[in-house]
TIDOBA-718747 format. One record per atom (N, C-alpha, C, O): x, y, z; atom name. Coordinates in steps of 0.02 Angstrom, whole numbers, padded with zeros to 5 digits. Each point is the difference from the previous one (the first is absolute). Layout:
<xx->X, yy->Y, zz->Z, atom->CA>
...
END
This chain:
<xx->02949, yy->10257, zz->10942, atom->N>
<xx->-00006, yy->-00054, zz->00031, atom->CA>
<xx->00011, yy->-00069, zz->-00021, atom->C>
<xx->-00022, yy->-00020, zz->-00054, atom->O>
<xx->00059, yy->-00023, zz->00098, atom->N>
<xx->00016, yy->-00066, zz->-00029, atom->CA>
<xx->-00071, yy->-00049, zz->-00017, atom->C>
<xx->-00031, yy->-00007, zz->00053, atom->O>
<xx->00011, yy->-00013, zz->-00085, atom->N>
<xx->-00044, yy->-00040, zz->-00014, atom->CA>
<xx->-00003, yy->-00051, zz->00073, atom->C>
<xx->-00053, yy->-00031, zz->00006, atom->O>
<xx->00102, yy->00021, zz->00045, atom->N>
<xx->-00010, yy->-00038, zz->00036, atom->CA>
<xx->-00013, yy->00033, zz->00064, atom->C>
<xx->-00019, yy->-00033, zz->00048, atom->O>
<xx->00027, yy->00082, zz->-00046, atom->N>
<xx->-00030, yy->00061, zz->00051, atom->CA>
<xx->-00054, yy->00037, zz->-00003, atom->C>
<xx->-00024, yy->00033, zz->00046, atom->O>
<xx->-00001, yy->-00042, zz->-00121, atom->N>
<xx->-00067, yy->00038, zz->-00014, atom->CA>
<xx->-00059, yy->-00028, zz->00056, atom->C>
<xx->00008, yy->-00057, zz->00022, atom->O>
<xx->-00051, yy->00085, zz->-00005, atom->N>
<xx->-00069, yy->-00013, zz->00025, atom->CA>
<xx->-00019, yy->-00057, zz->-00035, atom->C>
<xx->00003, yy->00005, zz->-00061, atom->O>
<xx->-00020, yy->-00051, zz->00080, atom->N>
<xx->-00038, yy->-00055, zz->00003, atom->CA>
<xx->-00084, yy->-00015, zz->00005, atom->C>
<xx->-00036, yy->-00032, zz->00038, atom->O>
<xx->00023, yy->00077, zz->-00105, atom->N>
<xx->-00088, yy->-00003, zz->00016, atom->CA>
<xx->-00020, yy->-00053, zz->-00039, atom->C>
<xx->-00055, yy->-00018, zz->00021, atom->O>
<xx->00075, yy->-00019, zz->-00075, atom->N>
<xx->-00028, yy->-00028, zz->-00054, atom->CA>
<xx->00017, yy->-00070, zz->00009, atom->C>
<xx->00055, yy->-00016, zz->00021, atom->O>
<xx->-00106, yy->-00032, zz->-00039, atom->N>
<xx->-00001, yy->-00075, zz->00014, atom->CA>
<xx->00001, yy->-00036, zz->-00064, atom->C>
<xx->-00045, yy->00010, zz->-00040, atom->O>
<xx->00094, yy->-00052, zz->00027, atom->N>
<xx->00002, yy->-00071, zz->-00063, atom->CA>
<xx->-00012, yy->-00064, zz->00032, atom->C>
<xx->00034, yy->-00018, zz->00049, atom->O>
<xx->-00080, yy->-00017, zz->-00074, atom->N>
<xx->-00015, yy->-00053, zz->00025, atom->CA>
<xx->00000, yy->-00045, zz->-00064, atom->C>
<xx->-00024, yy->00016, zz->-00055, atom->O>
<xx->00056, yy->-00075, zz->00071, atom->N>
<xx->00015, yy->-00053, zz->-00040, atom->CA>
<xx->-00020, yy->-00074, zz->00005, atom->C>
<xx->-00023, yy->-00007, zz->00056, atom->O>
<xx->00022, yy->-00041, zz->-00083, atom->N>
<xx->-00018, yy->-00061, zz->00028, atom->CA>
<xx->00040, yy->-00049, zz->-00050, atom->C>
<xx->00010, yy->00006, zz->-00060, atom->O>
<xx->00007, yy->-00051, zz->00099, atom->N>
<xx->00046, yy->-00033, zz->-00023, atom->CA>
<xx->-00007, yy->-00094, zz->00032, atom->C>
<xx->-00038, yy->-00020, zz->00045, atom->O>
<xx->00070, yy->-00008, zz->-00072, atom->N>
<xx->-00006, yy->-00077, zz->00024, atom->CA>
<xx->00031, yy->-00007, zz->00085, atom->C>
<xx->00024, yy->00040, zz->00040, atom->O>
<xx->-00035, yy->-00099, zz->-00039, atom->N>
<xx->00027, yy->00000, zz->00100, atom->CA>
<xx->00092, yy->-00005, zz->-00010, atom->C>
<xx->00047, yy->00030, zz->00026, atom->O>
<xx->-00052, yy->-00081, zz->-00073, atom->N>
<xx->00080, yy->-00007, zz->-00020, atom->CA>
<xx->00055, yy->00061, zz->-00010, atom->C>
<xx->00056, yy->00006, zz->00025, atom->O>
<xx->-00097, yy->00044, zz->-00079, atom->N>
<xx->00032, yy->00072, zz->-00007, atom->CA>
<xx->00001, yy->00044, zz->00075, atom->C>
<xx->00052, yy->00025, zz->00022, atom->O>
<xx->-00100, yy->-00022, zz->00004, atom->N>
<xx->-00013, yy->00023, zz->00068, atom->CA>
<xx->00063, yy->-00023, zz->00032, atom->C>
<xx->00048, yy->00038, zz->-00007, atom->O>
<xx->-00038, yy->-00107, zz->00049, atom->N>
<xx->00032, yy->-00026, zz->00028, atom->CA>
<xx->00087, yy->00012, zz->-00021, atom->C>
<xx->00046, yy->-00002, zz->00041, atom->O>
<xx->-00041, yy->00011, zz->-00102, atom->N>
<xx->00075, yy->00027, zz->-00029, atom->CA>
<xx->00001, yy->00072, zz->00014, atom->C>
<xx->00049, yy->00024, zz->00028, atom->O>
<xx->-00092, yy->00005, zz->-00044, atom->N>
<xx->00003, yy->00084, zz->00023, atom->CA>
<xx->00023, yy->00013, zz->00078, atom->C>
<xx->00040, yy->00042, zz->00020, atom->O>
<xx->-00080, yy->-00090, zz->00021, atom->N>
<xx->00023, yy->00012, zz->00072, atom->CA>
<xx->00059, yy->-00036, zz->00018, atom->C>
<xx->00030, yy->00018, zz->00051, atom->O>
<xx->-00013, yy->-00057, zz->-00079, atom->N>
<xx->00066, yy->-00034, zz->00005, atom->CA>
<xx->00063, yy->00050, zz->-00018, atom->C>
<xx->00051, yy->00010, zz->00033, atom->O>
<xx->-00067, yy->00012, zz->-00082, atom->N>
<xx->00057, yy->00066, zz->-00048, atom->CA>
<xx->-00003, yy->00062, zz->00056, atom->C>
<xx->00053, yy->00026, zz->00018, atom->O>
<xx->-00118, yy->-00005, zz->00007, atom->N>
<xx->-00008, yy->00040, zz->00052, atom->CA>
<xx->00046, yy->00000, zz->00049, atom->C>
<xx->00036, yy->00043, zz->00026, atom->O>
<xx->-00048, yy->-00110, zz->-00018, atom->N>
<xx->00025, yy->-00008, zz->00081, atom->CA>
<xx->00073, yy->-00007, zz->00010, atom->C>
<xx->00024, yy->00013, zz->00055, atom->O>
<xx->00018, yy->-00036, zz->-00115, atom->N>
<xx->00035, yy->-00010, zz->00008, atom->CA>
<xx->00051, yy->00064, zz->-00042, atom->C>
<xx->00059, yy->-00010, zz->-00013, atom->O>
<xx->-00091, yy->00071, zz->-00002, atom->N>
<xx->00011, yy->00083, zz->00005, atom->CA>
<xx->-00009, yy->00027, zz->00038, atom->C>
<xx->00018, yy->00059, zz->00000, atom->O>
<xx->-00062, yy->-00099, zz->00073, atom->N>
<xx->00010, yy->00051, zz->00065, atom->CA>
<xx->-00065, yy->00049, zz->-00030, atom->C>
<xx->-00006, yy->00057, zz->00024, atom->O>
<xx->-00036, yy->-00080, zz->-00071, atom->N>
<xx->-00080, yy->00054, zz->00011, atom->CA>
<xx->-00052, yy->-00035, zz->-00020, atom->C>
<xx->00007, yy->-00058, zz->-00017, atom->O>
<xx->-00068, yy->00091, zz->00016, atom->N>
<xx->-00060, yy->-00045, zz->00016, atom->CA>
<xx->-00012, yy->00005, zz->-00093, atom->C>
<xx->00035, yy->00034, zz->-00036, atom->O>
<xx->-00092, yy->-00076, zz->00012, atom->N>
<xx->-00007, yy->-00007, zz->-00054, atom->CA>
<xx->-00019, yy->00068, zz->-00040, atom->C>
<xx->00027, yy->00009, zz->-00055, atom->O>
<xx->-00065, yy->00032, zz->00076, atom->N>
<xx->-00013, yy->00067, zz->-00011, atom->CA>
<xx->00067, yy->00050, zz->-00022, atom->C>
<xx->00011, yy->00025, zz->-00055, atom->O>
<xx->00028, yy->-00020, zz->00118, atom->N>
<xx->00080, yy->00023, zz->-00022, atom->CA>
<xx->00031, yy->-00022, zz->-00058, atom->C>
<xx->00013, yy->00037, zz->-00047, atom->O>
<xx->00001, yy->-00109, zz->00049, atom->N>
<xx->00032, yy->-00046, zz->-00041, atom->CA>
<xx->-00034, yy->00032, zz->-00066, atom->C>
<xx->00031, yy->00038, zz->-00037, atom->O>
<xx->-00092, yy->-00056, zz->00028, atom->N>
<xx->-00031, yy->00008, zz->-00072, atom->CA>
<xx->00016, yy->00087, zz->-00018, atom->C>
<xx->00027, yy->00019, zz->-00052, atom->O>
<xx->-00046, yy->00017, zz->00097, atom->N>
<xx->-00009, yy->00070, zz->-00039, atom->CA>
<xx->00085, yy->00022, zz->-00005, atom->C>
<xx->00019, yy->00025, zz->-00053, atom->O>
<xx->00032, yy->-00035, zz->00109, atom->N>
<xx->00061, yy->-00004, zz->-00047, atom->CA>
<xx->00013, yy->-00033, zz->-00073, atom->C>
<xx->00011, yy->00034, zz->-00049, atom->O>
<xx->-00014, yy->-00086, zz->00049, atom->N>
<xx->00011, yy->-00034, zz->-00048, atom->CA>
<xx->-00044, yy->00015, zz->-00071, atom->C>
<xx->00016, yy->-00018, zz->-00056, atom->O>
<xx->-00070, yy->00054, zz->00074, atom->N>
<xx->-00049, yy->00020, zz->-00071, atom->CA>
<xx->00026, yy->00070, zz->-00010, atom->C>
<xx->-00017, yy->00027, zz->-00053, atom->O>
<xx->00057, yy->00008, zz->00099, atom->N>
<xx->-00014, yy->00062, zz->-00013, atom->CA>
<xx->00078, yy->-00012, zz->-00040, atom->C>
<xx->00013, yy->00044, zz->-00040, atom->O>
<xx->00031, yy->-00089, zz->00046, atom->N>
<xx->00074, yy->-00009, zz->-00038, atom->CA>
<xx->-00023, yy->-00012, zz->-00068, atom->C>
<xx->00009, yy->00044, zz->-00042, atom->O>
<xx->-00039, yy->-00102, zz->00023, atom->N>
<xx->-00014, yy->-00014, zz->-00045, atom->CA>
<xx->-00048, yy->00046, zz->-00035, atom->C>
<xx->00008, yy->-00004, zz->-00061, atom->O>
<xx->-00060, yy->00051, zz->00079, atom->N>
<xx->-00036, yy->00041, zz->-00049, atom->CA>
<xx->00064, yy->00064, zz->-00008, atom->C>
<xx->00003, yy->00032, zz->-00052, atom->O>
<xx->00041, yy->-00021, zz->00101, atom->N>
<xx->00054, yy->00057, zz->-00024, atom->CA>
<xx->00051, yy->-00035, zz->-00059, atom->C>
<xx->00015, yy->00026, zz->-00054, atom->O>
<xx->00003, yy->-00081, zz->00077, atom->N>
<xx->00042, yy->-00044, zz->-00055, atom->CA>
<xx->-00035, yy->00016, zz->-00075, atom->C>
<xx->00030, yy->00032, zz->-00044, atom->O>
<xx->-00094, yy->-00058, zz->00036, atom->N>
<xx->-00050, yy->00011, zz->-00046, atom->CA>
<xx->-00005, yy->00062, zz->-00047, atom->C>
<xx->00005, yy->00008, zz->-00061, atom->O>
<xx->-00015, yy->00020, zz->00100, atom->N>
<xx->00001, yy->00090, zz->-00018, atom->CA>
<xx->00061, yy->00014, zz->-00027, atom->C>
<xx->00006, yy->00015, zz->-00059, atom->O>
<xx->00040, yy->-00019, zz->00096, atom->N>
<xx->00081, yy->00024, zz->-00027, atom->CA>
<xx->00011, yy->-00046, zz->-00051, atom->C>
<xx->00025, yy->00038, zz->-00041, atom->O>
<xx->-00026, yy->-00085, zz->00018, atom->N>
<xx->00011, yy->-00036, zz->-00052, atom->CA>
<xx->-00040, yy->00026, zz->-00058, atom->C>
<xx->00020, yy->-00012, zz->-00057, atom->O>
<xx->-00083, yy->00050, zz->00070, atom->N>
<xx->-00021, yy->00018, zz->-00058, atom->CA>
<xx->00023, yy->00060, zz->-00008, atom->C>
<xx->-00013, yy->00023, zz->-00055, atom->O>
<xx->00055, yy->00023, zz->00103, atom->N>
<xx->00017, yy->00062, zz->-00016, atom->CA>
<xx->00073, yy->00017, zz->00000, atom->C>
<xx->00017, yy->00058, zz->-00008, atom->O>
<xx->00029, yy->-00110, zz->00018, atom->N>
<xx->00071, yy->00008, zz->-00006, atom->CA>
<xx->00027, yy->-00070, zz->-00028, atom->C>
<xx->-00020, yy->-00058, zz->00007, atom->O>
<xx->00069, yy->00082, zz->-00040, atom->N>
<xx->00040, yy->-00070, zz->-00018, atom->CA>
<xx->00071, yy->00015, zz->00010, atom->C>
<xx->00014, yy->00060, zz->00000, atom->O>
<xx->00032, yy->-00098, zz->00006, atom->N>
<xx->00056, yy->-00002, zz->00014, atom->CA>
<xx->00048, yy->-00047, zz->-00063, atom->C>
<xx->-00019, yy->-00052, zz->-00025, atom->O>
<xx->00073, yy->00081, zz->00012, atom->N>
<xx->00051, yy->-00018, zz->-00057, atom->CA>
<xx->00059, yy->00002, zz->00027, atom->C>
<xx->00019, yy->00047, zz->00036, atom->O>
<xx->00022, yy->-00105, zz->-00053, atom->N>
<xx->00087, yy->-00007, zz->00013, atom->CA>
<xx->00006, yy->00042, zz->-00036, atom->C>
<xx->-00042, yy->00033, zz->-00030, atom->O>
<xx->00131, yy->-00029, zz->00034, atom->N>
<xx->00024, yy->00050, zz->-00052, atom->CA>
<xx->-00016, yy->-00022, zz->-00064, atom->C>
<xx->-00033, yy->00038, zz->-00035, atom->O>
<xx->00051, yy->-00096, zz->00010, atom->N>
<xx->-00024, yy->-00015, zz->-00070, atom->CA>
<xx->-00059, yy->00001, zz->-00049, atom->C>
<xx->-00008, yy->00007, zz->-00061, atom->O>
<xx->-00033, yy->-00018, zz->00121, atom->N>
<xx->-00080, yy->00006, zz->00000, atom->CA>
<xx->-00006, yy->00075, zz->-00033, atom->C>
<xx->-00027, yy->00010, zz->-00054, atom->O>
<xx->00056, yy->00039, zz->00095, atom->N>
<xx->-00022, yy->00073, zz->00007, atom->CA>
<xx->00035, yy->00037, zz->-00065, atom->C>
<xx->-00019, yy->00050, zz->-00030, atom->O>
<xx->00078, yy->-00092, zz->00019, atom->N>
<xx->00027, yy->00046, zz->-00066, atom->CA>
<xx->-00043, yy->-00027, zz->-00049, atom->C>
<xx->-00028, yy->00037, zz->-00040, atom->O>
<xx->00019, yy->-00119, zz->00038, atom->N>
<xx->-00055, yy->-00011, zz->-00053, atom->CA>
<xx->-00058, yy->00059, zz->-00017, atom->C>
<xx->-00005, yy->00030, zz->-00054, atom->O>
<xx->-00031, yy->-00023, zz->00102, atom->N>
<xx->-00042, yy->00036, zz->-00007, atom->CA>
<xx->00002, yy->00075, zz->-00009, atom->C>
<xx->-00046, yy->00032, zz->-00025, atom->O>
<xx->00118, yy->00001, zz->00052, atom->N>
<xx->00009, yy->00042, zz->-00027, atom->CA>
<xx->00016, yy->00009, zz->-00075, atom->C>
<xx->-00020, yy->00047, zz->-00033, atom->O>
<xx->00050, yy->-00087, zz->00014, atom->N>
<xx->00011, yy->-00018, zz->-00069, atom->CA>
<xx->-00059, yy->00017, zz->-00058, atom->C>
<xx->00000, yy->00037, zz->-00049, atom->O>
<xx->-00047, yy->-00078, zz->00078, atom->N>
<xx->-00048, yy->-00003, zz->-00038, atom->CA>
<xx->-00045, yy->00070, zz->00001, atom->C>
<xx->-00021, yy->00030, zz->-00049, atom->O>
<xx->00014, yy->-00011, zz->00113, atom->N>
<xx->-00033, yy->00086, zz->-00021, atom->CA>
<xx->00044, yy->00036, zz->-00038, atom->C>
<xx->-00025, yy->00039, zz->-00041, atom->O>
<xx->00091, yy->-00045, zz->00045, atom->N>
<xx->00051, yy->00046, zz->-00048, atom->CA>
<xx->-00008, yy->-00027, zz->-00062, atom->C>
<xx->00016, yy->00040, zz->-00044, atom->O>
<xx->-00033, yy->-00085, zz->00027, atom->N>
<xx->-00009, yy->-00035, zz->-00074, atom->CA>
<xx->-00032, yy->00042, zz->-00047, atom->C>
<xx->-00055, yy->00017, zz->00020, atom->O>
<xx->00071, yy->00005, zz->-00076, atom->N>
<xx->-00038, yy->00026, zz->-00047, atom->CA>
<xx->-00068, yy->-00033, zz->-00004, atom->C>
<xx->-00004, yy->-00059, zz->00017, atom->O>
<xx->-00050, yy->00092, zz->-00040, atom->N>
<xx->-00065, yy->-00041, zz->-00018, atom->CA>
<xx->00000, yy->-00017, zz->-00069, atom->C>
<xx->00014, yy->00034, zz->-00050, atom->O>
<xx->-00034, yy->-00098, zz->00057, atom->N>
<xx->-00011, yy->-00040, zz->-00077, atom->CA>
<xx->-00069, yy->00008, zz->-00018, atom->C>
<xx->-00052, yy->-00016, zz->00029, atom->O>
<xx->00064, yy->00042, zz->-00080, atom->N>
<xx->-00063, yy->00028, zz->-00067, atom->CA>
<xx->-00048, yy->-00083, zz->00000, atom->C>
<xx->00027, yy->-00054, zz->-00014, atom->O>
<xx->-00075, yy->00058, zz->00026, atom->N>
<xx->-00051, yy->-00062, zz->-00004, atom->CA>
<xx->-00067, yy->00043, zz->-00047, atom->C>
<xx->-00029, yy->00047, zz->00027, atom->O>
<xx->00015, yy->-00065, zz->-00080, atom->N>
<xx->-00027, yy->00020, zz->-00043, atom->CA>
<xx->-00068, yy->-00018, zz->00031, atom->C>
<xx->-00035, yy->00044, zz->00024, atom->O>
<xx->00018, yy->-00106, zz->-00024, atom->N>
<xx->-00064, yy->-00036, zz->00024, atom->CA>
<xx->-00034, yy->00038, zz->00055, atom->C>
<xx->-00060, yy->00012, zz->00007, atom->O>
<xx->00110, yy->00004, zz->00032, atom->N>
<xx->-00036, yy->00018, zz->00062, atom->CA>
<xx->00002, yy->00078, zz->-00008, atom->C>
<xx->-00031, yy->00031, zz->00044, atom->O>
<xx->00061, yy->00001, zz->-00091, atom->N>
<xx->-00001, yy->00074, zz->-00001, atom->CA>
<xx->-00092, yy->00003, zz->-00043, atom->C>
<xx->-00033, yy->00049, zz->00017, atom->O>
<xx->00008, yy->-00087, zz->-00057, atom->N>
<xx->-00038, yy->00002, zz->-00035, atom->CA>
<xx->-00056, yy->-00024, zz->00036, atom->C>
<xx->-00053, yy->00027, zz->-00014, atom->O>
<xx->00052, yy->-00076, zz->00062, atom->N>
<xx->-00047, yy->00003, zz->00060, atom->CA>
<xx->-00028, yy->00053, zz->00037, atom->C>
<xx->-00057, yy->00016, zz->00016, atom->O>
<xx->00124, yy->00010, zz->-00003, atom->N>
<xx->-00036, yy->00055, zz->00045, atom->CA>
<xx->-00014, yy->00069, zz->-00046, atom->C>
<xx->-00023, yy->00041, zz->00039, atom->O>
<xx->00026, yy->-00015, zz->-00099, atom->N>
<xx->-00005, yy->00039, zz->-00032, atom->CA>
<xx->-00052, yy->-00010, zz->-00029, atom->C>
<xx->-00039, yy->00047, zz->00002, atom->O>
<xx->00017, yy->-00106, zz->-00036, atom->N>
<xx->-00065, yy->-00009, zz->-00029, atom->CA>
<xx->-00067, yy->00017, zz->00028, atom->C>
<xx->-00002, yy->-00006, zz->00061, atom->O>
<xx->-00050, yy->00025, zz->-00086, atom->N>
<xx->-00070, yy->-00019, zz->00045, atom->CA>
<xx->-00013, yy->-00070, zz->00015, atom->C>
<xx->00012, yy->-00039, zz->-00047, atom->O>
<xx->-00034, yy->00011, zz->00104, atom->N>
<xx->-00019, yy->-00060, zz->00019, atom->CA>
<xx->-00079, yy->-00018, zz->-00022, atom->C>
<xx->-00041, yy->00043, zz->-00017, atom->O>
<xx->00028, yy->-00103, zz->00021, atom->N>
<xx->-00049, yy->-00027, zz->-00036, atom->CA>
<xx->-00071, yy->00025, zz->00036, atom->C>
<xx->-00053, yy->00000, zz->-00031, atom->O>
<xx->00062, yy->00023, zz->00112, atom->N>
<xx->-00041, yy->00045, zz->00042, atom->CA>
<xx->-00023, yy->00081, zz->-00035, atom->C>
<xx->-00051, yy->00033, zz->00012, atom->O>
<xx->00107, yy->-00019, zz->-00058, atom->N>
<xx->-00009, yy->00070, zz->00009, atom->CA>
<xx->-00056, yy->00009, zz->-00065, atom->C>
<xx->-00024, yy->00056, zz->-00013, atom->O>
END
């Protein structure tokens, strides 16, 4: 079920200045929506974009090839890292 078609049983209240409220009302009117519809639509889009950016990243062909090359490259020995990971910590 789409977020916009689910039963609306929850409420979100926000406080703002009169100038911000007026701006939101103007933007909502220009979009032929009320303020609640406007905020919900744009808030959901922003939330999805934010979460998508944490789960998905897009690369062009050149970036994809560089990524693949890095994955395929042989491991580089890092003695200090090996020692850090194999010696007991100061907490042990």
